[in-house]
C-alpha positions in Angstrom: -24.1 -116.4 160.1 -21.7 -118.5 158.0 -23.2 -120.2 155.2 -22.1 -123.2 156.6 -23.9 -123.0 160.0 -27.1 -121.9 157.8 -26.6 -125.3 155.6 -26.4 -127.3 158.9 -29.1 -125.8 160.8 -31.4 -126.4 157.1 -30.1 -129.4 157.0 -31.2 -130.9 160.6 -35.0 -128.3 160.1 -35.7 -130.9 156.5 -34.5 -134.2 158.4 -36.5 -133.2 161.4 -39.9 -132.5 159.1 -38.9 -136.0 157.0 -38.9 -137.8 160.4 -42.0 -136.6 161.5 -44.0 -136.6 158.7 -45.4 -140.0 158.9 -46.6 -138.9 162.3 -48.7 -136.1 161.3 -49.7 -138.1 158.2 -51.4 -140.6 160.4 -52.9 -138.4 163.0 -55.5 -138.2 161.3 -59.5 -138.6 161.5 -58.8 -142.6 160.4 -58.7 -145.7 162.5 -55.6 -146.8 163.5 -55.1 -150.7 162.4 -53.9 -152.1 165.8 -50.7 -153.6 165.5 -49.5 -157.2 164.4 -48.1 -159.2 167.3 -48.4 -162.9 165.6 -44.6 -162.3 164.8 -44.0 -161.5 167.9 -46.0 -164.2 170.0 -44.2 -166.5 167.5 -40.6 -165.3 168.5 -41.7 -165.1 172.7 -42.9 -168.6 172.3 -40.3 -170.1 170.2 -37.7 -168.9 173.3 -40.1 -170.8 175.4 -39.9 -173.6 173.8 -36.4 -174.3 173.3 -36.1 -173.0 177.1 -38.1 -176.0 178.1 -36.6 -178.1 175.7 -33.2 -177.6 177.4 -34.6 -178.0 181.0 -36.0 -181.6 179.2 -32.2 -182.1 178.5 -30.7 -180.6 181.9 -33.2 -183.1 184.0 -31.9 -186.2 181.6 -36.1 -186.0 180.5 -36.9 -188.5 177.5 -37.2 -185.7 174.4 -40.0 -187.9 172.7 -42.5 -187.6 175.5 -42.7 -183.6 174.5 -45.3 -183.0 172.4 -43.4 -179.9 170.4 -44.9 -176.8 169.0 -44.2 -174.9 166.0 -45.1 -171.5 166.2 -45.2 -169.7 163.3 -46.7 -166.0 162.0 -49.9 -167.8 160.8 -50.6 -170.3 165.1 -47.8 -168.5 167.0 -49.3 -170.0 170.4 -48.1 -173.4 169.4 -46.4 -174.5 172.7 -44.5 -177.3 173.6 -46.3 -179.4 176.1 -46.3 -183.2 177.9 -48.4 -185.0 179.4 -49.3 -184.5 183.3 -48.4 -188.0 184.3 -45.1 -188.5 182.3 -44.0 -185.3 184.1 -45.1 -186.7 187.4 -41.9 -189.6 186.9 -39.4 -186.9 186.3 -38.7 -184.7 189.4 -36.1 -182.8 188.3 -38.0 -182.0 185.2 -40.7 -181.2 187.7 -38.4 -178.8 189.6 -36.8 -177.0 187.0 -40.3 -176.1 185.6 -42.6 -175.6 188.8 -39.9 -175.4 191.3 -39.7 -176.4 195.3 -43.4 -177.4 195.5 -43.5 -178.5 192.3 -45.9 -181.1 193.1 -48.2 -179.0 194.0 -48.0 -176.1 191.6 -48.5 -178.0 188.7 -50.9 -177.6 186.0 -53.1 -180.5 184.2 -50.8 -180.0 181.0 -47.9 -179.1 181.8 -46.0 -177.0 179.2 -43.7 -174.2 178.4 -46.4 -171.6 179.4 -45.5 -173.4 182.9 -41.4 -172.0 183.0 -40.7 -170.5 186.2 -44.2 -171.3 187.3 -45.8 -169.6 184.9 -43.6 -166.4 186.3 -42.5 -165.9 182.4 -45.5 -166.1 180.3 -47.1 -163.4 182.9 -43.7 -161.3 182.5 -44.0 -161.6 178.5 -47.4 -160.5 178.7 -47.1 -157.6 181.1 -44.4 -156.4 178.2 -46.5 -157.2 175.3 -49.1 -155.0 177.2 -46.1 -152.1 177.6 -45.5 -152.5 173.8 -49.5 -152.4 172.3 -49.5 -149.0 175.0 -46.1 -147.4 173.1 -48.1 -148.9 169.6 -51.3 -147.8 169.7 -50.8 -144.3 171.7 -51.8 -145.5 175.1 -54.2 -147.7 174.5 -55.5 -150.7 176.4 -55.6 -154.2 175.2 -59.9 -155.2 175.4 -61.0 -158.1 177.0 -62.1 -159.5 174.1 -58.8 -159.3 171.7 -56.5 -160.5 174.2 -56.1 -163.8 172.4 -54.3 -161.5 169.6 -51.4 -159.7 172.1 -51.2 -162.2 175.0 -51.0 -166.0 176.1 -51.7 -166.3 179.8 -54.6 -168.2 180.9 -58.0 -166.7 180.5 -58.5 -165.9 184.2 -54.9 -164.6 184.3 -55.6 -162.7 181.1 -58.9 -161.4 182.3 -57.3 -160.5 186.3 -54.2 -158.3 184.4 -56.4 -156.3 182.3 -58.6 -155.6 184.8 -56.8 -152.0 185.8 -57.6 -148.8 184.8 -55.1 -147.6 181.8 -52.4 -149.5 180.7 -49.9 -149.3 183.1 -52.0 -150.7 185.9 -52.5 -153.6 183.3 -49.1 -154.2 183.2 -48.5 -153.6 186.9 -50.8 -156.6 187.1 -49.2 -159.0 184.8 -46.0 -158.0 187.0 -47.1 -159.1 190.0 -48.5 -162.3 189.0 -45.3 -163.0 187.4 -43.3 -162.2 191.1 -46.2 -164.3 192.6 -45.4 -167.1 190.6 -41.7 -166.6 190.8 -41.9 -166.8 195.0 -43.9 -169.9 194.5 -41.5 -171.7 192.8 -38.8 -170.8 195.0 -41.5 -171.5 197.9 -41.8 -168.0 198.9 -45.6 -167.1 200.1 -45.7 -163.5 197.6 
């Protein structure tokens, strides 16, 4: 075997050892620190607020009637909201937000969490369940800690986290999102 081949193999071995050393060190008896999702949640809420404001602009809704959220790492769940009475005055915005049966689907406090009849919130929560599992080696989000990782309604989070394992929880949120999307288009799913 030539010295070049030995050098290449040795480089790969050293690189693998350096890459895997933090994982081996983390496998000790210490209780791992739970991941911090504040920036992830803030990013998700910012994108939902932007989409909410874009839909309002497309519908010709008065932007001054929107209570603007300002998500940060310290307060990631700062959603844009509007008064229900103001939304009832704008059928175009109501249809963009809740779908064809918007008057039946409208919540008590409409906001960017209501996008596509709430489906986007459910899909984000499903995504966060998987991210949490990947970051913690397959752990489930506990109901008492859900506010640090999820942002759906209390009843929606409770139903979503009722599965046996993280993949069942993901499936619960995903199916709820599909059902909300069906409501958006007027299908009974």
